[in-house]
N, C-alpha and C positions, 0 to 999 in steps of 0.2 A: 268183413266180420258180419256174420249173420245174426240177426236178432230173433227173438221168439216170434215176433209178428211176421217175419219173413218165411218162416217154416210152417207148412200146413199141419205137421204132426205135433206141434207145440201150441198150447193155449196160453194166452197172456195171463199173467197173475192178476187176479182181481181182489186180492186181500186174503184174509184168513180162510183156509179151506175147511177147517173143522172148528167153528166158533164154540161148539159145545164143550170143547176141551179146556177152554180158558178158565171156567169156574173150577174144574177139576184140579188143574195145576195150582190155582190160587189157594184152594183148600189144602192141597198137599203141602204147599209151602207154609201155610199158617200152622198146620199140625206139626211140621218139622221144627219150626221156630219154638213152639210151645214145648216140644220134647227136649230141645237143647236147653231151654230155660230151666226145665225140671232137672235135667242132669247137672247143670251148673249149680243150682240151689241145693240139691240133695247129695251130690257126690264130691264136688270140689270143696276144698278147704281154704279158708282165709289165710293170707300170708302172714298177717300180724298175730292173730290169736289162735290159729290152727284148729278152728272148729268149722263145721259146715256153714256155708254161706247163709243158709236158712236160719241158723241159730246165732249168727255172728252179731255181736253188739257194737263192733267197731264202725260199721257203716251207718250213715244217716238214713232216716226213714224213707226219704225220697229216692235214694239209690236202691233200697230194697224193693220199692214199688216198681222200679225199672227192671230189676232183675226178675 
């Protein structure tokens, strides 16, 4: 079995090739989580009282902060 070091046309992997992409992906993930939170709060309805999660009085305050 040939390894990358055995073949002259392949360079050994030394870590991340494009480190500048890491902050981009982290930012995109944070934006998507915020968007999903917004959809949950404004579009979905509570199972108990059938109002939007943003206006729901069934949930404790600490849970609203998490949502």
